[in-house]
Chimera marker file (.cmm) of the C-alpha trace (Angstrom):
<marker_set name="trace">
<marker id="1" x="-16.371" y="-126.720" z="62.936" r="1" g="1" b="0" radius="0.5"/>
<marker id="2" x="-15.177" y="-123.305" z="64.037" r="1" g="1" b="0" radius="0.5"/>
<marker id="3" x="-16.596" y="-120.497" z="61.900" r="1" g="1" b="0" radius="0.5"/>
<marker id="4" x="-15.448" y="-116.892" z="61.485" r="1" g="1" b="0" radius="0.5"/>
<marker id="5" x="-17.125" y="-114.400" z="63.818" r="1" g="1" b="0" radius="0.5"/>
<marker id="6" x="-19.749" y="-112.983" z="61.429" r="1" g="1" b="0" radius="0.5"/>
<marker id="7" x="-20.799" y="-116.412" z="60.203" r="1" g="1" b="0" radius="0.5"/>
<marker id="8" x="-20.931" y="-117.779" z="63.737" r="1" g="1" b="0" radius="0.5"/>
<marker id="9" x="-23.093" y="-114.906" z="64.988" r="1" g="1" b="0" radius="0.5"/>
<marker id="10" x="-25.444" y="-115.050" z="62.005" r="1" g="1" b="0" radius="0.5"/>
<marker id="11" x="-25.879" y="-118.813" z="62.375" r="1" g="1" b="0" radius="0.5"/>
<marker id="12" x="-26.591" y="-118.385" z="66.076" r="1" g="1" b="0" radius="0.5"/>
<marker id="13" x="-29.161" y="-115.689" z="65.270" r="1" g="1" b="0" radius="0.5"/>
<marker id="14" x="-30.792" y="-117.851" z="62.605" r="1" g="1" b="0" radius="0.5"/>
<marker id="15" x="-30.991" y="-120.744" z="65.051" r="1" g="1" b="0" radius="0.5"/>
<marker id="16" x="-32.762" y="-118.537" z="67.596" r="1" g="1" b="0" radius="0.5"/>
<marker id="17" x="-35.047" y="-116.813" z="65.076" r="1" g="1" b="0" radius="0.5"/>
<marker id="18" x="-35.998" y="-119.763" z="62.876" r="1" g="1" b="0" radius="0.5"/>
<marker id="19" x="-35.690" y="-122.625" z="65.350" r="1" g="1" b="0" radius="0.5"/>
<marker id="20" x="-36.472" y="-125.524" z="62.961" r="1" g="1" b="0" radius="0.5"/>
<marker id="21" x="-34.935" y="-127.144" z="59.926" r="1" g="1" b="0" radius="0.5"/>
<marker id="22" x="-36.153" y="-126.721" z="56.348" r="1" g="1" b="0" radius="0.5"/>
<marker id="23" x="-38.535" y="-123.880" z="57.240" r="1" g="1" b="0" radius="0.5"/>
<marker id="24" x="-37.796" y="-120.721" z="55.292" r="1" g="1" b="0" radius="0.5"/>
<marker id="25" x="-38.276" y="-117.313" z="56.825" r="1" g="1" b="0" radius="0.5"/>
<marker id="26" x="-37.888" y="-114.178" z="54.760" r="1" g="1" b="0" radius="0.5"/>
<marker id="27" x="-35.815" y="-111.198" z="55.896" r="1" g="1" b="0" radius="0.5"/>
<marker id="28" x="-34.459" y="-107.986" z="54.484" r="1" g="1" b="0" radius="0.5"/>
<marker id="29" x="-30.668" y="-108.237" z="54.394" r="1" g="1" b="0" radius="0.5"/>
<marker id="30" x="-30.311" y="-104.805" z="56.008" r="1" g="1" b="0" radius="0.5"/>
<marker id="31" x="-32.536" y="-105.904" z="58.915" r="1" g="1" b="0" radius="0.5"/>
<marker id="32" x="-30.187" y="-108.772" z="59.872" r="1" g="1" b="0" radius="0.5"/>
<marker id="33" x="-27.688" y="-106.327" z="61.417" r="1" g="1" b="0" radius="0.5"/>
<marker id="34" x="-28.604" y="-107.044" z="65.068" r="1" g="1" b="0" radius="0.5"/>
<marker id="35" x="-27.381" y="-110.633" z="64.612" r="1" g="1" b="0" radius="0.5"/>
<marker id="36" x="-23.836" y="-109.347" z="64.024" r="1" g="1" b="0" radius="0.5"/>
<marker id="37" x="-23.679" y="-107.561" z="67.371" r="1" g="1" b="0" radius="0.5"/>
<marker id="38" x="-22.102" y="-109.278" z="70.343" r="1" g="1" b="0" radius="0.5"/>
<marker id="39" x="-23.976" y="-110.236" z="73.456" r="1" g="1" b="0" radius="0.5"/>
<marker id="40" x="-26.562" y="-112.783" z="74.415" r="1" g="1" b="0" radius="0.5"/>
<marker id="41" x="-29.572" y="-110.678" z="73.504" r="1" g="1" b="0" radius="0.5"/>
<marker id="42" x="-28.861" y="-109.412" z="70.024" r="1" g="1" b="0" radius="0.5"/>
<marker id="43" x="-32.364" y="-108.121" z="69.515" r="1" g="1" b="0" radius="0.5"/>
<marker id="44" x="-35.131" y="-109.395" z="67.337" r="1" g="1" b="0" radius="0.5"/>
<marker id="45" x="-35.149" y="-109.163" z="63.591" r="1" g="1" b="0" radius="0.5"/>
<marker id="46" x="-38.520" y="-108.577" z="61.949" r="1" g="1" b="0" radius="0.5"/>
<marker id="47" x="-39.443" y="-110.874" z="59.096" r="1" g="1" b="0" radius="0.5"/>
<marker id="48" x="-40.101" y="-109.508" z="55.638" r="1" g="1" b="0" radius="0.5"/>
<marker id="49" x="-43.603" y="-108.040" z="55.498" r="1" g="1" b="0" radius="0.5"/>
<marker id="50" x="-43.916" y="-107.829" z="59.287" r="1" g="1" b="0" radius="0.5"/>
<marker id="51" x="-45.694" y="-104.726" z="60.551" r="1" g="1" b="0" radius="0.5"/>
<marker id="52" x="-42.961" y="-104.247" z="63.165" r="1" g="1" b="0" radius="0.5"/>
<marker id="53" x="-40.369" y="-103.714" z="60.450" r="1" g="1" b="0" radius="0.5"/>
<marker id="54" x="-38.263" y="-100.808" z="61.570" r="1" g="1" b="0" radius="0.5"/>
<marker id="55" x="-37.760" y="-97.829" z="59.377" r="1" g="1" b="0" radius="0.5"/>
<marker id="56" x="-34.237" y="-96.491" z="59.412" r="1" g="1" b="0" radius="0.5"/>
<marker id="57" x="-34.079" y="-93.050" z="60.965" r="1" g="1" b="0" radius="0.5"/>
<marker id="58" x="-32.353" y="-90.767" z="58.450" r="1" g="1" b="0" radius="0.5"/>
<marker id="59" x="-31.016" y="-87.683" z="60.087" r="1" g="1" b="0" radius="0.5"/>
<marker id="60" x="-31.171" y="-84.289" z="58.508" r="1" g="1" b="0" radius="0.5"/>
<marker id="61" x="-27.505" y="-83.622" z="59.035" r="1" g="1" b="0" radius="0.5"/>
<marker id="62" x="-25.399" y="-84.772" z="56.111" r="1" g="1" b="0" radius="0.5"/>
<marker id="63" x="-22.393" y="-85.877" z="58.162" r="1" g="1" b="0" radius="0.5"/>
<marker id="64" x="-24.436" y="-88.079" z="60.462" r="1" g="1" b="0" radius="0.5"/>
<marker id="65" x="-26.302" y="-89.514" z="57.507" r="1" g="1" b="0" radius="0.5"/>
<marker id="66" x="-23.018" y="-90.217" z="55.748" r="1" g="1" b="0" radius="0.5"/>
<marker id="67" x="-21.694" y="-92.100" z="58.807" r="1" g="1" b="0" radius="0.5"/>
<marker id="68" x="-24.929" y="-94.060" z="59.044" r="1" g="1" b="0" radius="0.5"/>
<marker id="69" x="-24.808" y="-94.896" z="55.329" r="1" g="1" b="0" radius="0.5"/>
<marker id="70" x="-21.200" y="-96.125" z="55.455" r="1" g="1" b="0" radius="0.5"/>
<marker id="71" x="-21.965" y="-98.281" z="58.496" r="1" g="1" b="0" radius="0.5"/>
<marker id="72" x="-25.107" y="-99.608" z="56.839" r="1" g="1" b="0" radius="0.5"/>
<marker id="73" x="-23.282" y="-100.519" z="53.606" r="1" g="1" b="0" radius="0.5"/>
<marker id="74" x="-20.449" y="-102.193" z="55.498" r="1" g="1" b="0" radius="0.5"/>
<marker id="75" x="-22.884" y="-104.194" z="57.604" r="1" g="1" b="0" radius="0.5"/>
<marker id="76" x="-24.901" y="-105.264" z="54.563" r="1" g="1" b="0" radius="0.5"/>
<marker id="77" x="-21.742" y="-106.362" z="52.755" r="1" g="1" b="0" radius="0.5"/>
<marker id="78" x="-20.631" y="-108.403" z="55.772" r="1" g="1" b="0" radius="0.5"/>
<marker id="79" x="-24.044" y="-110.069" z="55.996" r="1" g="1" b="0" radius="0.5"/>
<marker id="80" x="-24.087" y="-110.896" z="52.267" r="1" g="1" b="0" radius="0.5"/>
<marker id="81" x="-20.614" y="-112.420" z="52.431" r="1" g="1" b="0" radius="0.5"/>
<marker id="82" x="-21.341" y="-114.442" z="55.582" r="1" g="1" b="0" radius="0.5"/>
<marker id="83" x="-24.631" y="-115.709" z="54.114" r="1" g="1" b="0" radius="0.5"/>
<marker id="84" x="-22.822" y="-116.779" z="50.960" r="1" g="1" b="0" radius="0.5"/>
<marker id="85" x="-20.200" y="-118.687" z="52.955" r="1" g="1" b="0" radius="0.5"/>
<marker id="86" x="-22.803" y="-120.332" z="55.186" r="1" g="1" b="0" radius="0.5"/>
<marker id="87" x="-24.720" y="-121.407" z="52.101" r="1" g="1" b="0" radius="0.5"/>
<marker id="88" x="-21.574" y="-122.813" z="50.449" r="1" g="1" b="0" radius="0.5"/>
<marker id="89" x="-20.795" y="-124.776" z="53.621" r="1" g="1" b="0" radius="0.5"/>
<marker id="90" x="-24.267" y="-126.322" z="53.459" r="1" g="1" b="0" radius="0.5"/>
<marker id="91" x="-25.436" y="-124.855" z="56.777" r="1" g="1" b="0" radius="0.5"/>
<marker id="92" x="-28.264" y="-122.708" z="55.393" r="1" g="1" b="0" radius="0.5"/>
<marker id="93" x="-30.352" y="-122.637" z="52.241" r="1" g="1" b="0" radius="0.5"/>
<marker id="94" x="-30.499" y="-119.155" z="50.783" r="1" g="1" b="0" radius="0.5"/>
<marker id="95" x="-33.300" y="-118.136" z="48.402" r="1" g="1" b="0" radius="0.5"/>
<marker id="96" x="-33.593" y="-114.790" z="46.644" r="1" g="1" b="0" radius="0.5"/>
<marker id="97" x="-36.939" y="-113.028" z="46.408" r="1" g="1" b="0" radius="0.5"/>
<marker id="98" x="-38.276" y="-112.755" z="42.881" r="1" g="1" b="0" radius="0.5"/>
<marker id="99" x="-39.067" y="-109.052" z="42.932" r="1" g="1" b="0" radius="0.5"/>
<marker id="100" x="-37.189" y="-107.554" z="45.896" r="1" g="1" b="0" radius="0.5"/>
<marker id="101" x="-33.402" y="-107.386" z="45.558" r="1" g="1" b="0" radius="0.5"/>
<marker id="102" x="-32.594" y="-107.108" z="49.269" r="1" g="1" b="0" radius="0.5"/>
<marker id="103" x="-34.953" y="-109.834" z="50.545" r="1" g="1" b="0" radius="0.5"/>
<marker id="104" x="-33.708" y="-113.377" z="51.191" r="1" g="1" b="0" radius="0.5"/>
<marker id="105" x="-35.359" y="-116.545" z="52.395" r="1" g="1" b="0" radius="0.5"/>
<marker id="106" x="-33.250" y="-118.427" z="54.910" r="1" g="1" b="0" radius="0.5"/>
<marker id="107" x="-33.779" y="-121.962" z="56.126" r="1" g="1" b="0" radius="0.5"/>
<marker id="108" x="-31.475" y="-124.074" z="58.258" r="1" g="1" b="0" radius="0.5"/>
<marker id="109" x="-30.209" y="-127.464" z="57.161" r="1" g="1" b="0" radius="0.5"/>
<marker id="110" x="-29.788" y="-130.230" z="59.721" r="1" g="1" b="0" radius="0.5"/>
<marker id="111" x="-26.044" y="-129.508" z="60.020" r="1" g="1" b="0" radius="0.5"/>
<marker id="112" x="-26.763" y="-125.786" z="60.309" r="1" g="1" b="0" radius="0.5"/>
<marker id="113" x="-29.336" y="-126.381" z="63.025" r="1" g="1" b="0" radius="0.5"/>
<marker id="114" x="-26.931" y="-128.558" z="65.041" r="1" g="1" b="0" radius="0.5"/>
<marker id="115" x="-24.032" y="-126.131" z="64.665" r="1" g="1" b="0" radius="0.5"/>
<marker id="116" x="-26.317" y="-123.171" z="65.410" r="1" g="1" b="0" radius="0.5"/>
<marker id="117" x="-27.367" y="-124.840" z="68.652" r="1" g="1" b="0" radius="0.5"/>
<marker id="118" x="-23.712" y="-125.355" z="69.586" r="1" g="1" b="0" radius="0.5"/>
<marker id="119" x="-22.567" y="-121.805" z="68.830" r="1" g="1" b="0" radius="0.5"/>
<marker id="120" x="-25.550" y="-120.266" z="70.652" r="1" g="1" b="0" radius="0.5"/>
<marker id="121" x="-24.299" y="-121.277" z="74.078" r="1" g="1" b="0" radius="0.5"/>
<marker id="122" x="-21.032" y="-120.282" z="75.715" r="1" g="1" b="0" radius="0.5"/>
<marker id="123" x="-19.988" y="-123.723" z="76.995" r="1" g="1" b="0" radius="0.5"/>
<marker id="124" x="-20.552" y="-125.678" z="73.759" r="1" g="1" b="0" radius="0.5"/>
<marker id="125" x="-18.965" y="-122.826" z="71.761" r="1" g="1" b="0" radius="0.5"/>
<marker id="126" x="-15.832" y="-122.926" z="73.917" r="1" g="1" b="0" radius="0.5"/>
<marker id="127" x="-15.653" y="-126.682" z="73.337" r="1" g="1" b="0" radius="0.5"/>
<marker id="128" x="-15.774" y="-126.113" z="69.577" r="1" g="1" b="0" radius="0.5"/>
<marker id="129" x="-13.043" y="-123.490" z="69.882" r="1" g="1" b="0" radius="0.5"/>
<marker id="130" x="-10.790" y="-125.818" z="71.904" r="1" g="1" b="0" radius="0.5"/>
<marker id="131" x="-11.414" y="-128.707" z="69.523" r="1" g="1" b="0" radius="0.5"/>
<marker id="132" x="-10.301" y="-126.533" z="66.608" r="1" g="1" b="0" radius="0.5"/>
<marker id="133" x="-7.203" y="-125.056" z="68.265" r="1" g="1" b="0" radius="0.5"/>
<marker id="134" x="-6.024" y="-127.781" z="70.651" r="1" g="1" b="0" radius="0.5"/>
<marker id="135" x="-2.973" y="-128.647" z="68.512" r="1" g="1" b="0" radius="0.5"/>
<marker id="136" x="-1.963" y="-125.055" z="67.799" r="1" g="1" b="0" radius="0.5"/>
<marker id="137" x="1.706" y="-124.150" z="68.222" r="1" g="1" b="0" radius="0.5"/>
<marker id="138" x="0.817" y="-121.324" z="70.606" r="1" g="1" b="0" radius="0.5"/>
<marker id="139" x="-0.097" y="-123.886" z="73.290" r="1" g="1" b="0" radius="0.5"/>
<marker id="140" x="3.518" y="-125.137" z="73.241" r="1" g="1" b="0" radius="0.5"/>
<marker id="141" x="4.857" y="-121.646" z="73.944" r="1" g="1" b="0" radius="0.5"/>
<marker id="142" x="2.247" y="-121.082" z="76.671" r="1" g="1" b="0" radius="0.5"/>
<marker id="143" x="3.201" y="-124.417" z="78.268" r="1" g="1" b="0" radius="0.5"/>
<marker id="144" x="6.890" y="-123.448" z="78.267" r="1" g="1" b="0" radius="0.5"/>
<marker id="145" x="6.157" y="-120.114" z="79.942" r="1" g="1" b="0" radius="0.5"/>
<marker id="146" x="3.824" y="-121.803" z="82.420" r="1" g="1" b="0" radius="0.5"/>
<marker id="147" x="6.420" y="-124.453" z="83.290" r="1" g="1" b="0" radius="0.5"/>
<marker id="148" x="9.063" y="-121.748" z="83.800" r="1" g="1" b="0" radius="0.5"/>
<marker id="149" x="6.803" y="-119.744" z="86.101" r="1" g="1" b="0" radius="0.5"/>
<marker id="150" x="5.793" y="-122.810" z="88.125" r="1" g="1" b="0" radius="0.5"/>
<marker id="151" x="9.415" y="-123.966" z="88.485" r="1" g="1" b="0" radius="0.5"/>
<marker id="152" x="10.493" y="-120.488" z="89.703" r="1" g="1" b="0" radius="0.5"/>
<marker id="153" x="7.557" y="-120.443" z="92.124" r="1" g="1" b="0" radius="0.5"/>
<marker id="154" x="8.441" y="-123.891" z="93.533" r="1" g="1" b="0" radius="0.5"/>
<marker id="155" x="12.107" y="-122.938" z="93.716" r="1" g="1" b="0" radius="0.5"/>
<marker id="156" x="11.294" y="-119.861" z="95.785" r="1" g="1" b="0" radius="0.5"/>
<marker id="157" x="9.071" y="-121.862" z="98.144" r="1" g="1" b="0" radius="0.5"/>
<marker id="158" x="11.741" y="-124.495" z="98.879" r="1" g="1" b="0" radius="0.5"/>
<link id1="1" id2="2" r="1" g="1" b="0" radius="0.2"/>
<link id1="2" id2="3" r="1" g="1" b="0" radius="0.2"/>
<link id1="3" id2="4" r="1" g="1" b="0" radius="0.2"/>
<link id1="4" id2="5" r="1" g="1" b="0" radius="0.2"/>
<link id1="5" id2="6" r="1" g="1" b="0" radius="0.2"/>
<link id1="6" id2="7" r="1" g="1" b="0" radius="0.2"/>
<link id1="7" id2="8" r="1" g="1" b="0" radius="0.2"/>
<link id1="8" id2="9" r="1" g="1" b="0" radius="0.2"/>
<link id1="9" id2="10" r="1" g="1" b="0" radius="0.2"/>
<link id1="10" id2="11" r="1" g="1" b="0" radius="0.2"/>
<link id1="11" id2="12" r="1" g="1" b="0" radius="0.2"/>
<link id1="12" id2="13" r="1" g="1" b="0" radius="0.2"/>
<link id1="13" id2="14" r="1" g="1" b="0" radius="0.2"/>
<link id1="14" id2="15" r="1" g="1" b="0" radius="0.2"/>
<link id1="15" id2="16" r="1" g="1" b="0" radius="0.2"/>
<link id1="16" id2="17" r="1" g="1" b="0" radius="0.2"/>
<link id1="17" id2="18" r="1" g="1" b="0" radius="0.2"/>
<link id1="18" id2="19" r="1" g="1" b="0" radius="0.2"/>
<link id1="19" id2="20" r="1" g="1" b="0" radius="0.2"/>
<link id1="20" id2="21" r="1" g="1" b="0" radius="0.2"/>
<link id1="21" id2="22" r="1" g="1" b="0" radius="0.2"/>
<link id1="22" id2="23" r="1" g="1" b="0" radius="0.2"/>
<link id1="23" id2="24" r="1" g="1" b="0" radius="0.2"/>
<link id1="24" id2="25" r="1" g="1" b="0" radius="0.2"/>
<link id1="25" id2="26" r="1" g="1" b="0" radius="0.2"/>
<link id1="26" id2="27" r="1" g="1" b="0" radius="0.2"/>
<link id1="27" id2="28" r="1" g="1" b="0" radius="0.2"/>
<link id1="28" id2="29" r="1" g="1" b="0" radius="0.2"/>
<link id1="29" id2="30" r="1" g="1" b="0" radius="0.2"/>
<link id1="30" id2="31" r="1" g="1" b="0" radius="0.2"/>
<link id1="31" id2="32" r="1" g="1" b="0" radius="0.2"/>
<link id1="32" id2="33" r="1" g="1" b="0" radius="0.2"/>
<link id1="33" id2="34" r="1" g="1" b="0" radius="0.2"/>
<link id1="34" id2="35" r="1" g="1" b="0" radius="0.2"/>
<link id1="35" id2="36" r="1" g="1" b="0" radius="0.2"/>
<link id1="36" id2="37" r="1" g="1" b="0" radius="0.2"/>
<link id1="37" id2="38" r="1" g="1" b="0" radius="0.2"/>
<link id1="38" id2="39" r="1" g="1" b="0" radius="0.2"/>
<link id1="39" id2="40" r="1" g="1" b="0" radius="0.2"/>
<link id1="40" id2="41" r="1" g="1" b="0" radius="0.2"/>
<link id1="41" id2="42" r="1" g="1" b="0" radius="0.2"/>
<link id1="42" id2="43" r="1" g="1" b="0" radius="0.2"/>
<link id1="43" id2="44" r="1" g="1" b="0" radius="0.2"/>
<link id1="44" id2="45" r="1" g="1" b="0" radius="0.2"/>
<link id1="45" id2="46" r="1" g="1" b="0" radius="0.2"/>
<link id1="46" id2="47" r="1" g="1" b="0" radius="0.2"/>
<link id1="47" id2="48" r="1" g="1" b="0" radius="0.2"/>
<link id1="48" id2="49" r="1" g="1" b="0" radius="0.2"/>
<link id1="49" id2="50" r="1" g="1" b="0" radius="0.2"/>
<link id1="50" id2="51" r="1" g="1" b="0" radius="0.2"/>
<link id1="51" id2="52" r="1" g="1" b="0" radius="0.2"/>
<link id1="52" id2="53" r="1" g="1" b="0" radius="0.2"/>
<link id1="53" id2="54" r="1" g="1" b="0" radius="0.2"/>
<link id1="54" id2="55" r="1" g="1" b="0" radius="0.2"/>
<link id1="55" id2="56" r="1" g="1" b="0" radius="0.2"/>
<link id1="56" id2="57" r="1" g="1" b="0" radius="0.2"/>
<link id1="57" id2="58" r="1" g="1" b="0" radius="0.2"/>
<link id1="58" id2="59" r="1" g="1" b="0" radius="0.2"/>
<link id1="59" id2="60" r="1" g="1" b="0" radius="0.2"/>
<link id1="60" id2="61" r="1" g="1" b="0" radius="0.2"/>
<link id1="61" id2="62" r="1" g="1" b="0" radius="0.2"/>
<link id1="62" id2="63" r="1" g="1" b="0" radius="0.2"/>
<link id1="63" id2="64" r="1" g="1" b="0" radius="0.2"/>
<link id1="64" id2="65" r="1" g="1" b="0" radius="0.2"/>
<link id1="65" id2="66" r="1" g="1" b="0" radius="0.2"/>
<link id1="66" id2="67" r="1" g="1" b="0" radius="0.2"/>
<link id1="67" id2="68" r="1" g="1" b="0" radius="0.2"/>
<link id1="68" id2="69" r="1" g="1" b="0" radius="0.2"/>
<link id1="69" id2="70" r="1" g="1" b="0" radius="0.2"/>
<link id1="70" id2="71" r="1" g="1" b="0" radius="0.2"/>
<link id1="71" id2="72" r="1" g="1" b="0" radius="0.2"/>
<link id1="72" id2="73" r="1" g="1" b="0" radius="0.2"/>
<link id1="73" id2="74" r="1" g="1" b="0" radius="0.2"/>
<link id1="74" id2="75" r="1" g="1" b="0" radius="0.2"/>
<link id1="75" id2="76" r="1" g="1" b="0" radius="0.2"/>
<link id1="76" id2="77" r="1" g="1" b="0" radius="0.2"/>
<link id1="77" id2="78" r="1" g="1" b="0" radius="0.2"/>
<link id1="78" id2="79" r="1" g="1" b="0" radius="0.2"/>
<link id1="79" id2="80" r="1" g="1" b="0" radius="0.2"/>
<link id1="80" id2="81" r="1" g="1" b="0" radius="0.2"/>
<link id1="81" id2="82" r="1" g="1" b="0" radius="0.2"/>
<link id1="82" id2="83" r="1" g="1" b="0" radius="0.2"/>
<link id1="83" id2="84" r="1" g="1" b="0" radius="0.2"/>
<link id1="84" id2="85" r="1" g="1" b="0" radius="0.2"/>
<link id1="85" id2="86" r="1" g="1" b="0" radius="0.2"/>
<link id1="86" id2="87" r="1" g="1" b="0" radius="0.2"/>
<link id1="87" id2="88" r="1" g="1" b="0" radius="0.2"/>
<link id1="88" id2="89" r="1" g="1" b="0" radius="0.2"/>
<link id1="89" id2="90" r="1" g="1" b="0" radius="0.2"/>
<link id1="90" id2="91" r="1" g="1" b="0" radius="0.2"/>
<link id1="91" id2="92" r="1" g="1" b="0" radius="0.2"/>
<link id1="92" id2="93" r="1" g="1" b="0" radius="0.2"/>
<link id1="93" id2="94" r="1" g="1" b="0" radius="0.2"/>
<link id1="94" id2="95" r="1" g="1" b="0" radius="0.2"/>
<link id1="95" id2="96" r="1" g="1" b="0" radius="0.2"/>
<link id1="96" id2="97" r="1" g="1" b="0" radius="0.2"/>
<link id1="97" id2="98" r="1" g="1" b="0" radius="0.2"/>
<link id1="98" id2="99" r="1" g="1" b="0" radius="0.2"/>
<link id1="99" id2="100" r="1" g="1" b="0" radius="0.2"/>
<link id1="100" id2="101" r="1" g="1" b="0" radius="0.2"/>
<link id1="101" id2="102" r="1" g="1" b="0" radius="0.2"/>
<link id1="102" id2="103" r="1" g="1" b="0" radius="0.2"/>
<link id1="103" id2="104" r="1" g="1" b="0" radius="0.2"/>
<link id1="104" id2="105" r="1" g="1" b="0" radius="0.2"/>
<link id1="105" id2="106" r="1" g="1" b="0" radius="0.2"/>
<link id1="106" id2="107" r="1" g="1" b="0" radius="0.2"/>
<link id1="107" id2="108" r="1" g="1" b="0" radius="0.2"/>
<link id1="108" id2="109" r="1" g="1" b="0" radius="0.2"/>
<link id1="109" id2="110" r="1" g="1" b="0" radius="0.2"/>
<link id1="110" id2="111" r="1" g="1" b="0" radius="0.2"/>
<link id1="111" id2="112" r="1" g="1" b="0" radius="0.2"/>
<link id1="112" id2="113" r="1" g="1" b="0" radius="0.2"/>
<link id1="113" id2="114" r="1" g="1" b="0" radius="0.2"/>
<link id1="114" id2="115" r="1" g="1" b="0" radius="0.2"/>
<link id1="115" id2="116" r="1" g="1" b="0" radius="0.2"/>
<link id1="116" id2="117" r="1" g="1" b="0" radius="0.2"/>
<link id1="117" id2="118" r="1" g="1" b="0" radius="0.2"/>
<link id1="118" id2="119" r="1" g="1" b="0" radius="0.2"/>
<link id1="119" id2="120" r="1" g="1" b="0" radius="0.2"/>
<link id1="120" id2="121" r="1" g="1" b="0" radius="0.2"/>
<link id1="121" id2="122" r="1" g="1" b="0" radius="0.2"/>
<link id1="122" id2="123" r="1" g="1" b="0" radius="0.2"/>
<link id1="123" id2="124" r="1" g="1" b="0" radius="0.2"/>
<link id1="124" id2="125" r="1" g="1" b="0" radius="0.2"/>
<link id1="125" id2="126" r="1" g="1" b="0" radius="0.2"/>
<link id1="126" id2="127" r="1" g="1" b="0" radius="0.2"/>
<link id1="127" id2="128" r="1" g="1" b="0" radius="0.2"/>
<link id1="128" id2="129" r="1" g="1" b="0" radius="0.2"/>
<link id1="129" id2="130" r="1" g="1" b="0" radius="0.2"/>
<link id1="130" id2="131" r="1" g="1" b="0" radius="0.2"/>
<link id1="131" id2="132" r="1" g="1" b="0" radius="0.2"/>
<link id1="132" id2="133" r="1" g="1" b="0" radius="0.2"/>
<link id1="133" id2="134" r="1" g="1" b="0" radius="0.2"/>
<link id1="134" id2="135" r="1" g="1" b="0" radius="0.2"/>
<link id1="135" id2="136" r="1" g="1" b="0" radius="0.2"/>
<link id1="136" id2="137" r="1" g="1" b="0" radius="0.2"/>
<link id1="137" id2="138" r="1" g="1" b="0" radius="0.2"/>
<link id1="138" id2="139" r="1" g="1" b="0" radius="0.2"/>
<link id1="139" id2="140" r="1" g="1" b="0" radius="0.2"/>
<link id1="140" id2="141" r="1" g="1" b="0" radius="0.2"/>
<link id1="141" id2="142" r="1" g="1" b="0" radius="0.2"/>
<link id1="142" id2="143" r="1" g="1" b="0" radius="0.2"/>
<link id1="143" id2="144" r="1" g="1" b="0" radius="0.2"/>
<link id1="144" id2="145" r="1" g="1" b="0" radius="0.2"/>
<link id1="145" id2="146" r="1" g="1" b="0" radius="0.2"/>
<link id1="146" id2="147" r="1" g="1" b="0" radius="0.2"/>
<link id1="147" id2="148" r="1" g="1" b="0" radius="0.2"/>
<link id1="148" id2="149" r="1" g="1" b="0" radius="0.2"/>
<link id1="149" id2="150" r="1" g="1" b="0" radius="0.2"/>
<link id1="150" id2="151" r="1" g="1" b="0" radius="0.2"/>
<link id1="151" id2="152" r="1" g="1" b="0" radius="0.2"/>
<link id1="152" id2="153" r="1" g="1" b="0" radius="0.2"/>
<link id1="153" id2="154" r="1" g="1" b="0" radius="0.2"/>
<link id1="154" id2="155" r="1" g="1" b="0" radius="0.2"/>
<link id1="155" id2="156" r="1" g="1" b="0" radius="0.2"/>
<link id1="156" id2="157" r="1" g="1" b="0" radius="0.2"/>
<link id1="157" id2="158" r="1" g="1" b="0" radius="0.2"/>
</marker_set>
């Protein structure tokens, strides 16, 4: 199953951070932002109640703070939506904290663990991508252009 980018990156991050099935770990939604970034090492996300929990650096300049706030709200909204979709697909189990509004407990299901393992590596992820798009109409157009180029190349060689 090929997932949208945010869901795919979050599931990959959950696979790396949690590492087992049916074991819930608690996180602040705002702290899950590093999972959305591209790259192999997306950074570590502190669990809820961890002493390493980062405090967001609020600048004294209003314009910089406004940019940070808009980015933060956008990122939080993307994480909430991706978590909701992953939960509806049955890949993660999402629990809300009783007293904290921005704290969620996340545990991987067996399907979520397997798919998280696949989307964490480049080679298995490319296989999933090809499996999803192998019958796409764009391949037909690419094959026509490729055949034209190869025929012109062979014609010029002979």
